[in-house]
KEVO-95892 format. One record per residue: x, y, z of N, C-alpha, C in turn. Coordinates in steps of 0.05 Angstrom, whole numbers, plus 5000, padded with zeros to 4 digits. Layout:
KEVO-95892
atom n_px:X&n_py:Y&n_pz:Z&ca_px:X&ca_py:Y&ca_pz:Z&c_px:X&c_py:Y&c_pz:Z
...
***
This chain:
KEVO-95892
atom n_px:6979&n_py:4510&n_pz:3506&ca_px:6976&ca_py:4523&ca_pz:3480&c_px:6957&c_py:4506&c_pz:3462
atom n_px:6957&n_py:4481&n_pz:3467&ca_px:6940&ca_py:4463&ca_pz:3451&c_px:6910&c_py:4469&c_pz:3456
atom n_px:6903&n_py:4477&n_pz:3480&ca_px:6875&ca_py:4484&ca_pz:3486&c_px:6865&c_py:4509&c_pz:3471
atom n_px:6883&n_py:4528&n_pz:3468&ca_px:6876&ca_py:4552&ca_pz:3453&c_px:6871&c_py:4545&c_pz:3424
atom n_px:6887&n_py:4527&n_pz:3413&ca_px:6885&ca_py:4519&ca_pz:3385&c_px:6858&c_py:4505&c_pz:3381
atom n_px:6849&n_py:4488&n_pz:3400&ca_px:6824&ca_py:4474&ca_pz:3397&c_px:6801&c_py:4494&c_pz:3398
atom n_px:6802&n_py:4513&n_pz:3416&ca_px:6780&ca_py:4534&ca_pz:3417&c_px:6779&c_py:4550&c_pz:3392
atom n_px:6803&n_py:4557&n_pz:3382&ca_px:6804&ca_py:4573&ca_pz:3357&c_px:6793&c_py:4557&c_pz:3333
atom n_px:6800&n_py:4532&n_pz:3331&ca_px:6790&ca_py:4515&ca_pz:3310&c_px:6759&c_py:4511&c_pz:3312
atom n_px:6749&n_py:4508&n_pz:3336&ca_px:6720&ca_py:4504&ca_pz:3339&c_px:6706&c_py:4530&c_pz:3333
atom n_px:6718&n_py:4553&n_pz:3339&ca_px:6705&ca_py:4579&ca_pz:3333&c_px:6704&c_py:4583&c_pz:3303
atom n_px:6725&n_py:4575&n_pz:3289&ca_px:6725&ca_py:4577&ca_pz:3260&c_px:6704&c_py:4559&c_pz:3247
atom n_px:6702&n_py:4535&n_pz:3257&ca_px:6682&ca_py:4516&ca_pz:3247&c_px:6654&c_py:4527&c_pz:3251
atom n_px:6649&n_py:4540&n_pz:3274&ca_px:6623&ca_py:4551&ca_pz:3280&c_px:6617&c_py:4574&c_pz:3260
atom n_px:6636&n_py:4591&n_pz:3255&ca_px:6632&ca_py:4613&ca_pz:3236&c_px:6627&c_py:4603&c_pz:3208
atom n_px:6641&n_py:4582&n_pz:3200&ca_px:6638&ca_py:4571&ca_pz:3173&c_px:6609&c_py:4560&c_pz:3170
atom n_px:6598&n_py:4550&n_pz:3191&ca_px:6571&ca_py:4539&ca_pz:3190&c_px:6550&c_py:4560&c_pz:3185
atom n_px:6556&n_py:4585&n_pz:3192&ca_px:6537&ca_py:4606&ca_pz:3187&c_px:6537&c_py:4617&c_pz:3159
atom n_px:6559&n_py:4612&n_pz:3144&ca_px:6561&ca_py:4623&ca_pz:3117&c_px:6539&c_py:4614&c_pz:3099
atom n_px:6533&n_py:4589&n_pz:3097&ca_px:6511&ca_py:4581&ca_pz:3079&c_px:6484&c_py:4594&c_pz:3085
atom n_px:6479&n_py:4599&n_pz:3110&ca_px:6454&ca_py:4612&ca_pz:3117&c_px:6453&c_py:4641&c_pz:3106
atom n_px:6476&n_py:4655&n_pz:3109&ca_px:6477&ca_py:4682&ca_pz:3099&c_px:6476&c_py:4683&c_pz:3069
atom n_px:6489&n_py:4663&n_pz:3056&ca_px:6488&ca_py:4661&ca_pz:3027&c_px:6459&c_py:4657&c_pz:3018
atom n_px:6445&n_py:4639&n_pz:3031&ca_px:6417&ca_py:4633&ca_pz:3024&c_px:6400&c_py:4658&c_pz:3028
atom n_px:6404&n_py:4673&n_pz:3049&ca_px:6388&ca_py:4697&ca_pz:3054&c_px:6394&c_py:4718&c_pz:3032
atom n_px:6419&n_py:4721&n_pz:3025&ca_px:6427&ca_py:4740&ca_pz:3004&c_px:6414&c_py:4732&c_pz:2977
atom n_px:6416&n_py:4706&n_pz:2970&ca_px:6404&ca_py:4698&ca_pz:2945&c_px:6374&c_py:4701&c_pz:2944
atom n_px:6361&n_py:4695&n_pz:2967&ca_px:6332&ca_py:4698&ca_pz:2968&c_px:6324&c_py:4727&c_pz:2966
atom n_px:6339&n_py:4745&n_pz:2979&ca_px:6333&ca_py:4773&ca_pz:2977&c_px:6336&c_py:4783&c_pz:2948
atom n_px:6358&n_py:4774&n_pz:2935&ca_px:6362&ca_py:4782&ca_pz:2907&c_px:6340&c_py:4771&c_pz:2890
atom n_px:6331&n_py:4747&n_pz:2895&ca_px:6309&ca_py:4736&ca_pz:2879&c_px:6283&c_py:4751&c_pz:2883
atom n_px:6278&n_py:4759&n_pz:2908&ca_px:6253&ca_py:4775&ca_pz:2913&c_px:6255&c_py:4802&c_pz:2899
atom n_px:6278&n_py:4815&n_pz:2899&ca_px:6282&ca_py:4841&ca_pz:2886&c_px:6277&c_py:4837&c_pz:2856
atom n_px:6287&n_py:4817&n_pz:2844&ca_px:6283&ca_py:4812&ca_pz:2816&c_px:6254&c_py:4807&c_pz:2809
atom n_px:6240&n_py:4792&n_pz:2825&ca_px:6212&ca_py:4786&ca_pz:2821&c_px:6195&c_py:4811&c_pz:2824
atom n_px:6200&n_py:4826&n_pz:2845&ca_px:6185&ca_py:4851&ca_pz:2850&c_px:6190&c_py:4871&c_pz:2828
atom n_px:6216&n_py:4874&n_pz:2820&ca_px:6223&ca_py:4893&ca_pz:2799&c_px:6210&c_py:4885&c_pz:2773
atom n_px:6208&n_py:4859&n_pz:2768&ca_px:6195&ca_py:4849&ca_pz:2743&c_px:6166&c_py:4855&c_pz:2743
atom n_px:6153&n_py:4853&n_pz:2766&ca_px:6124&ca_py:4858&ca_pz:2767&c_px:6118&c_py:4888&c_pz:2768
atom n_px:6133&n_py:4903&n_pz:2784&ca_px:6127&ca_py:4931&ca_pz:2788&c_px:6142&c_py:4950&c_pz:2769
atom n_px:6163&n_py:4940&n_pz:2755&ca_px:6179&ca_py:4957&ca_pz:2738&c_px:6163&c_py:4971&c_pz:2716
atom n_px:6146&n_py:4957&n_pz:2701&ca_px:6131&ca_py:4971&ca_pz:2680&c_px:6112&c_py:4992&c_pz:2692
atom n_px:6099&n_py:4987&n_pz:2714&ca_px:6081&ca_py:5006&ca_pz:2726&c_px:6097&c_py:5031&c_pz:2736
atom n_px:6120&n_py:5026&n_pz:2748&ca_px:6136&ca_py:5048&ca_pz:2758&c_px:6147&c_py:5065&c_pz:2734
atom n_px:6154&n_py:5052&n_pz:2713&ca_px:6163&ca_py:5066&ca_pz:2689&c_px:6141&c_py:5084&c_pz:2677
atom n_px:6116&n_py:5073&n_pz:2677&ca_px:6094&ca_py:5089&ca_pz:2667&c_px:6088&c_py:5113&c_pz:2684
atom n_px:6090&n_py:5109&n_pz:2710&ca_px:6085&ca_py:5132&ca_pz:2729&c_px:6107&c_py:5153&c_pz:2725
atom n_px:6132&n_py:5144&n_pz:2722&ca_px:6154&ca_py:5162&ca_pz:2718&c_px:6151&c_py:5178&c_pz:2692
atom n_px:6144&n_py:5164&n_pz:2671&ca_px:6141&ca_py:5177&ca_pz:2645&c_px:6118&c_py:5197&c_pz:2646
atom n_px:6096&n_py:5190&n_pz:2659&ca_px:6073&ca_py:5208&ca_pz:2662&c_px:6081&c_py:5233&c_pz:2678
atom n_px:6097&n_py:5230&n_pz:2699&ca_px:6105&ca_py:5252&ca_pz:2715&c_px:6124&c_py:5270&c_pz:2698
atom n_px:6142&n_py:5259&n_pz:2683&ca_px:6159&ca_py:5275&ca_pz:2666&c_px:6144&c_py:5290&c_pz:2645
atom n_px:6124&n_py:5277&n_pz:2633&ca_px:6107&ca_py:5291&ca_pz:2613&c_px:6092&c_py:5314&c_pz:2625
atom n_px:6082&n_py:5311&n_pz:2650&ca_px:6068&ca_py:5333&ca_pz:2663&c_px:6087&c_py:5357&c_pz:2669
atom n_px:6111&n_py:5350&n_pz:2677&ca_px:6131&ca_py:5371&ca_pz:2684&c_px:6139&c_py:5386&c_pz:2658
atom n_px:6145&n_py:5371&n_pz:2637&ca_px:6155&ca_py:5384&ca_pz:2613&c_px:6132&c_py:5396&c_pz:2597
atom n_px:6107&n_py:5390&n_pz:2603&ca_px:6084&ca_py:5401&ca_pz:2589&c_px:6078&c_py:5429&c_pz:2596
atom n_px:6089&n_py:5439&n_pz:2618&ca_px:6083&ca_py:5467&ca_pz:2626&c_px:6099&c_py:5486&c_pz:2610
***
């Protein structure tokens, strides 16, 4: 039974080692979304407003 416990503990340690990588990927993705939204947001808003004006102008 002791061998099973060691394998279980080592599996948990391996999984814990992956968490910081996933956290880093998530934070980097969120940062990229914020940067892209900041750069493209005003242009997308202008395109949207222009499209709404064309639709409501008829």
